[in-house]
N, C-alpha and C positions, 0 to 999 in steps of 0.2 A: 097516686103513685107514692110508695113508701120512700121516706127520706133516710139516707145513710150518710153519716159523717165519717170519713176515713182519714185517720191520722197517719201520715206518710212522710218519708224523706223527700227532699227536693229531687226532681227527676234527673238531675245531673250528678247526683251522689254516686260515688264508686261503691259497688257491692251488689249483692244478690237481692236485697229488699227492694231497692229502687228498680232493679231489673224486673222483678215480679210485678210491682205496682204499675210500671210503665205499660205493661201489657193490658192493664185494665182500662187505660185511657182510650176513649173512642170505641170501646168494645160493646158487646151486647149488654154487659152489666149496666152501663150508663143508660141504655134504652129501657131497661126493666126497673131501674131504681134511680131516684134523684140523688146523685152522688155529689157531696161537697168534700173537696180535698183540703185538709189542713196540714200544711207542711211544718214539721217540727225540728228538722235538722238539715244542715248543709255542710259540705266540705269547706275547709278554710281555716283561718286563724281561730284561736280560742274566743276572741271577741266576736267574730262572725258567727260562730256556733252559738254563743250565748245570746246574741241579738236575735238570731233566727228562732231559738227556743222560746224566748220571751214573747216575740211576735206571734209564735204559734199558740201560746197559752191565751193571749188576748183574742186572737182570731177564733179559737175554740170556744171561749167564754161568750163571744158575740153570737156564734152559731147557736149555742145552747139557749141563749136568752131570746133571740129574735127569729130564729129559724130552726126551732127545736127538732132534732132528728128522731126517727123511730128506733134507730140503732146506731151504735158507734162501733166501728171496725178499726182496731188499733194494730199496726204492724210494729212489732217490738223484737228486741234481741236481749242478750244478757249483758252484764257489765253496766257501763254508763247508760246504755239505752234503756235498761230497766228503770233507772232513777229518773230519766227524762220523761218516761211515759207515766210515771206514778201520778202526777197532777191531773193528767187527762182522765185517768181511771177514777180518781177521787171525784173530780168535777162531774163526770157522767153519772157516777153512783149517787151523788147528792141530788142530781136531777131525775133520778130513778129511770135512767135510760139503759136499756140492755146493752151489754158490752161483749164483743168478741175480741179476744186477744190472740193475734196471729203470731205465733212464736217462731222466729227465724234463728234463734241462738244456736251455738255449737258447743261451747265448753261448759257442760253442765256441772262437772266436778268442781271447777273453780267457782262457778256461780252459786251452787247450792250445796252439794255433798260435803265439801270441805269448808264451808262457810261457818262462822261462829253462830251460836244459837240465836243471838239477837237478830242477825241478818236473815236467818231461816224463818224466824217468826214474822219479820216484815214481809218477806217474799210470799209467805202463805197468806198473810192478811191482804196483800194487794191482789194476788191471784184469786182469792176467794170472792172478790167483788166482781169478777168477770163471769158472765153467764156461760161462756164457752171459751175453751182454749183450742186453737188450731195447731196441730202438730204436723211436721213434715214427713214423718215416717212412723212405723210401728215401734221401732226402737225408742224414738223420742216420746211417743205416747207412754211407753212403759216408764221412762224416766220422770216425765211430768206427773205421772200418777202418784209419785211420792209427795207431791205438793197439793194436788186437788183430786177429787174422786174421778175415777177412770171414765165414768159415764158423762162427764162434762168435757171430755177431750175428743175432738174429731180429727181424723187424719185426712188432710188435703195436701197431696204432694204438689210440687212445683210442676211447671209445664215446659214444653218446647215448641218453638215455631219451626215448622217443616220447610225445608228448602230442597225440593225434589230436583231442581235444576243443578244444584251443587253436587248432589249425589251422582247424577248422570255424568257431570263433568269429571268427577273423580274416577268413575268406572272406565272412562275412555282415555285418560291421560297417564303418562308415566309417573312413577313415584318421584317425589321431590326430596325424599329423605328428610322431611321436616316434621318436627315434633313441637306441638303447641301447648303452652300453659297459659291459662287466663286466670287472674285473680290477685289476691293480696300476696305480696312477696314477704313471707315471714315463716316462722317456725310451725305455726298451726297448719299451714298448707303444705308442709313438708319440703319447703324450698331449700333447706339446709342439706337435704339428701340429694338434691338434683345434681350438684357437681360430680359426685361419685358415679351417678348413673350415666352422665354424659361421657365420662372417661371410659366407662366399660363399654358403652355402645360404640364409641369411636374406634375401639379395637377391631370391630367387625365392619364398621361403616365409617371410614375416615372422613367423609364429607358430610356427615350428619349435621343437621342444623336444629338447635333448640331455640325456639322463640319464647322468651319469658315475658309475656305481655301483662303488665300489672304495675302495682305500686305498693310500697311498704314504707316503714319508717326509714329515715336516713341510715340509722345504725344497721337495720336488717339488710337493706340494699347493699351497703358497703361490705358487710360481712359475707353475703352471698357472692358478690363479685370477687372478693378476696379469695374465697374457697375455689371459685372457678379458675382464677389465675394460678393458684397453687397446683391445681390439677393439670395445668397446661392446655386447657380447652377453651380459652377465651375466643379463639377464632371460630368456634363452633356455636357461639351463643349470640343472640340479639336481644336487646332490651328496648322495645319500642315504647315503653311506658304504658299507662292505662289507655286502653283503646275502646272506642265505641263507634257506632255508625258504619260508614263505608270502610274505614280502616279495619275494624273488627271483622266485618264481612269478608274482606279480602284475605285476612289471615286464616279464617276458618275454611275458606275455599282452597287455599294453597297448601294447607297442612295435610299430613298423611296419618298422623296419630295424635290423639289428645291425651295429655298426661296431667293427672292431678294426684299427687302423693300425700293427700291430707291425713292428719291425725284425728281431726274432729270435723264432722259435717252434719247437716240436717239432710237436705236434698239439694245438692249444689246446682244452681242454674247454669254454671259454666259447663258441666257435663251434659246437661239436657240440651243446651245450645249446640254443643259439638255434635251430639247424636242427631239433632235435627238437620245437620249438614252432612250426615252420613259418614261420620268419623269413627273409626275404631277407638276404644278408650282403654288406657291403662290407669287404674286408680286403686283405691283401698277399700277394704270391707268394713267401712264405718258408716254410721247413720243409715240413710236410705240408699246409699250407692249400690249395694248388692242387688237391690230391686231392679236397677236399670243397667248395671254392668254385669252381665252374666259371663262368668269365667269360661273362656274357651268358645263362647258363642259370638260376642261382639267386642271382645277384648279380654283383659286379664284383671282380676280383682284380687289384690295382694294384701298381706298384712302391712300395716304402716311401718315404715322404716326398712322394709325388705328390699334393699337396693339391688341385690343380685337378681331377684325375680322381676323387679321393674325393668332392669336392663335387658334381661333375657326376653321378656315380653315385647318390649319396644323393638329390639333387634329382629325377633322372629316376624313381627308384623311387617316391618320395613323390607325384609328380604323375601317374603312370601307374597308375591303379587296376587295370586288366586285367593289365598287366605285373607289378605288385607281387604280385598273387594267384598268377600263374603261377610267379614266382620262389619264393614261399613254398611252393607245392605241390612244386616241384622240390627244395627244401632237404629237406623232410620225406621225400620219396621216396629221396633219396640216402642219408640216414642209415638209413632203414628197410631198404634193400637191402644195405648194407655195413657199418654201424657200430652195430649193436645191442649191448646189453650181453651178450646170449646168445652172439653171435658172438665177442665179445672174450674172454669167459670160456672158450669152447672153445679159443681160441688159447693162452690161459694154461695150460690143462690139457694141451694138446699139448706145450707147452714143458716143463712139469713131467715128463711121461712121457719126453721126449727126454733131459733131463738125468739123470733117475733111472736111465736105461739106460747112461749113460756110466761109464767107469772113473774113479774119483776119484783 
């Protein structure tokens, strides 16, 4: 059995990368390959993060020396994540082990396009040591091809876990007038636009409830709550914090619409999660989102920042019972046919086989 060392965040980390990797644990992938997980990051204080990173490097070095893998699969993003993963890439390269770099980043302009030439050269040098980059969408493949040749980039989209019982429950119950957001509370996710949207939706649906489940910096959270108070819609908003497990499941079952007004994305796990529960989606036409949110079929795909269209879309879905159910069924069908965990893992295994056949 071939050995794979996977560099991952701690399973309790907030965000999409941990959500993706957690689906690998206990899956068919572990039956087909001997997987060793090396954790390189955790949430917490700067000291906690530093200690976790150092321990990750020592663990990785131990694996390379005494349990040499046939392949290294690194999950990375842009910004600080890029620099944290550099030592793993260099160490694997020194040991002549094939490397797959699974790119989950979103803000490409800040990371590369607008970067100084020295940083661009460093990024190219690091990525050139990877045998394959995994991109989350066609758009991101096109962007990454500015750094490495296109034939070294494979598109493997994220996946959804299907909850048919949740879909059936939603088809039978009355509308709760509940809109759910899951994710980082910050500007990139469009959260500063949400207060205006709430105010507009409230004009038609006074008892509408927006559940903003997530976490952000203290400054971002305070600013968003201040904007909500200024719009006079505080009674229409709940902030349950970052949710997972049963709490997250409950929110997804009780919601009527999923809302993600992002400005930058790859292929957001939050949207795929919501669609697996049979939720209509109102989101933006960035990254891989238009591949899964089909405008007028399972929700509305809008330009980032278009608060009027966000509000109109959400209002229309909440007020149209027949349309809401049709959209929900379409969401569930889209992920069932093309975005299952099984299909995703098959693509991962195909990538492994392709890289293992390469000359290192």
